[in-house]
SEKOLTI-39507 format. One record per residue (C-alpha): residue number from 1; residue in three letters; chain; x negated, y, z negated. Coordinates in steps of 0.5 Angstrom, whole numbers, plus 2048, in hexadecimal, padded with zeros to 3 digits. Each point is the difference from the previous one (the first is absolute). Layout:
N
+------+------+-------+-----+-----+-----+
| resi | resn | chain |   u |   v |   w |
+------+------+-------+-----+-----+-----+
|  NUM |  ALA |     A |   X |   Y |   Z |
...
+------+------+-------+-----+-----+-----+
END
This chain:
114
+------+------+-------+-----+-----+-----+
| resi | resn | chain |   u |   v |   w |
+------+------+-------+-----+-----+-----+
|    1 |  MET |     A | 800 | 800 | 800 |
|    2 |  TRP |     A | 7FD | 807 | 802 |
|    3 |  VAL |     A | 801 | 806 | 7FB |
|    4 |  PRO |     A | 7FD | 806 | 803 |
|    5 |  ILE |     A | 7FC | 802 | 7FA |
|    6 |  GLY |     A | 7FF | 7F9 | 7FD |
|    7 |  GLY |     A | 7F9 | 800 | 801 |
|    8 |  ARG |     A | 7FF | 806 | 7FC |
|    9 |  TYR |     A | 805 | 7FE | 7FB |
|   10 |  PHE |     A | 7FC | 7F9 | 7FF |
|   11 |  ALA |     A | 7F9 | 803 | 800 |
|   12 |  ALA |     A | 802 | 805 | 7FA |
|   13 |  SER |     A | 802 | 7FD | 7F9 |
|   14 |  VAL |     A | 805 | 806 | 7FF |
|   15 |  VAL |     A | 804 | 804 | 806 |
|   16 |  ILE |     A | 802 | 807 | 7FF |
|   17 |  VAL |     A | 808 | 800 | 800 |
|   18 |  ASP |     A | 802 | 805 | 805 |
|   19 |  LEU |     A | 806 | 800 | 806 |
|   20 |  LYS |     A | 7FB | 7FD | 805 |
|   21 |  ASN |     A | 7FE | 7FA | 7FC |
|   22 |  PHE |     A | 807 | 7FF | 7FD |
|   23 |  PHE |     A | 803 | 800 | 808 |
|   24 |  LEU |     A | 7FA | 7FC | 803 |
|   25 |  PHE |     A | 7FE | 7FB | 7FB |
|   26 |  TYR |     A | 804 | 7FF | 7F9 |
|   27 |  LEU |     A | 807 | 800 | 804 |
|   28 |  PRO |     A | 7FE | 7FC | 806 |
|   29 |  LEU |     A | 7FC | 7FB | 7FB |
|   30 |  ASN |     A | 807 | 7FE | 7FD |
|   31 |  PHE |     A | 805 | 801 | 806 |
|   32 |  ILE |     A | 7FD | 7FD | 806 |
|   33 |  PRO |     A | 800 | 7F9 | 7FD |
|   34 |  PHE |     A | 807 | 801 | 7FD |
|   35 |  VAL |     A | 802 | 802 | 807 |
|   36 |  ALA |     A | 7FD | 7FA | 803 |
|   37 |  LEU |     A | 803 | 7FB | 7FB |
|   38 |  VAL |     A | 807 | 803 | 801 |
|   39 |  LEU |     A | 800 | 800 | 807 |
|   40 |  ALA |     A | 7FE | 7F9 | 800 |
|   41 |  THR |     A | 806 | 7FE | 7FB |
|   42 |  ALA |     A | 806 | 7FE | 804 |
|   43 |  PHE |     A | 805 | 806 | 7FD |
|   44 |  GLU |     A | 805 | 803 | 804 |
|   45 |  ARG |     A | 7FE | 807 | 803 |
|   46 |  LYS |     A | 804 | 804 | 7FC |
|   47 |  LYS |     A | 7FD | 7FD | 7FA |
|   48 |  THR |     A | 7F9 | 800 | 802 |
|   49 |  ILE |     A | 801 | 808 | 801 |
|   50 |  LYS |     A | 803 | 800 | 7F9 |
|   51 |  ILE |     A | 7FA | 7FC | 7FD |
|   52 |  LEU |     A | 7FB | 804 | 804 |
|   53 |  LEU |     A | 803 | 807 | 7FE |
|   54 |  MET |     A | 800 | 7FD | 7F8 |
|   55 |  GLY |     A | 7F9 | 7FD | 801 |
|   56 |  LEU |     A | 7FD | 807 | 802 |
|   57 |  ILE |     A | 803 | 804 | 7FB |
|   58 |  LEU |     A | 7FE | 7FB | 7FB |
|   59 |  THR |     A | 7F9 | 7FF | 803 |
|   60 |  ILE |     A | 7FF | 808 | 7FF |
|   61 |  ALA |     A | 803 | 800 | 7F9 |
|   62 |  PHE |     A | 7FB | 7FA | 7FE |
|   63 |  ASN |     A | 7FA | 804 | 804 |
|   64 |  LEU |     A | 802 | 806 | 7FC |
|   65 |  LEU |     A | 800 | 7FC | 7F9 |
|   66 |  ILE |     A | 7F9 | 7FD | 802 |
|   67 |  ILE |     A | 7FD | 807 | 801 |
|   68 |  TYR |     A | 803 | 803 | 7FA |
|   69 |  LEU |     A | 7FD | 7FA | 7FC |
|   70 |  GLN |     A | 7FA | 802 | 803 |
|   71 |  LEU |     A | 800 | 807 | 7FE |
|   72 |  LEU |     A | 803 | 7FF | 7F9 |
|   73 |  PHE |     A | 7FA | 7FB | 7FF |
|   74 |  PHE |     A | 7FB | 803 | 803 |
|   75 |  SER |     A | 7FB | 7FE | 7FB |
|   76 |  TYR |     A | 801 | 7F9 | 801 |
|   77 |  GLN |     A | 801 | 800 | 807 |
|   78 |  ASP |     A | 7FA | 7FB | 802 |
|   79 |  GLN |     A | 803 | 7FB | 7FB |
|   80 |  LEU |     A | 807 | 800 | 803 |
|   81 |  LEU |     A | 7FE | 801 | 807 |
|   82 |  TYR |     A | 801 | 7F8 | 801 |
|   83 |  THR |     A | 806 | 800 | 7FC |
|   84 |  TYR |     A | 803 | 805 | 805 |
|   85 |  ALA |     A | 7FD | 7FC | 806 |
|   86 |  ILE |     A | 804 | 7FA | 7FE |
|   87 |  GLY |     A | 806 | 804 | 7FF |
|   88 |  ARG |     A | 7FF | 803 | 807 |
|   89 |  ILE |     A | 7FF | 7F9 | 803 |
|   90 |  ALA |     A | 806 | 7FD | 7FD |
|   91 |  PHE |     A | 805 | 805 | 800 |
|   92 |  PRO |     A | 802 | 7FF | 808 |
|   93 |  PHE |     A | 801 | 7F9 | 7FF |
|   94 |  LEU |     A | 804 | 800 | 7F9 |
|   95 |  LEU |     A | 804 | 806 | 803 |
|   96 |  TRP |     A | 801 | 7FB | 806 |
|   97 |  LEU |     A | 802 | 7FA | 7FC |
|   98 |  THR |     A | 805 | 804 | 7FC |
|   99 |  PHE |     A | 804 | 802 | 806 |
|  100 |  ALA |     A | 7FF | 7FA | 804 |
|  101 |  TYR |     A | 801 | 7FB | 7FA |
|  102 |  ASP |     A | 807 | 7FE | 802 |
|  103 |  THR |     A | 7FE | 7FF | 807 |
|  104 |  ILE |     A | 7FA | 7FC | 7FF |
|  105 |  PHE |     A | 802 | 7FC | 7FA |
|  106 |  VAL |     A | 808 | 7FF | 800 |
|  107 |  SER |     A | 800 | 7FE | 807 |
|  108 |  ALA |     A | 7FA | 7FB | 7FF |
|  109 |  HIS |     A | 804 | 7FD | 7FA |
|  110 |  SER |     A | 806 | 800 | 804 |
|  111 |  ASN |     A | 7FC | 7FC | 806 |
|  112 |  PHE |     A | 7FE | 7FB | 7FB |
|  113 |  ASN |     A | 807 | 7FE | 7FD |
|  114 |  VAL |     A | 803 | 7FF | 807 |
+------+------+-------+-----+-----+-----+
END
């Protein structure tokens, strides 16, 4: 996955939070995998659009929360960097799993009971 300023981000331990970094790194890092997972799931078109819009809003809120926590605990930022990274990696999958639970698990369970 190509993220425009990813090389600069991974080269530094701390990235300045500004508008450019937010829209070119923080947001795509979570939203692109979420979009791919949603589009790969067999949803109805209206439900897909609704999930993508809700996912975008939740992704923005999640990233703003992470940025807020980074600023709030600035003196501990190096120690918390890995925790933030795990949260950012897991968030798109957990968000998709929340929206797709009925489609994936309920339909799979009903197929086994046939």
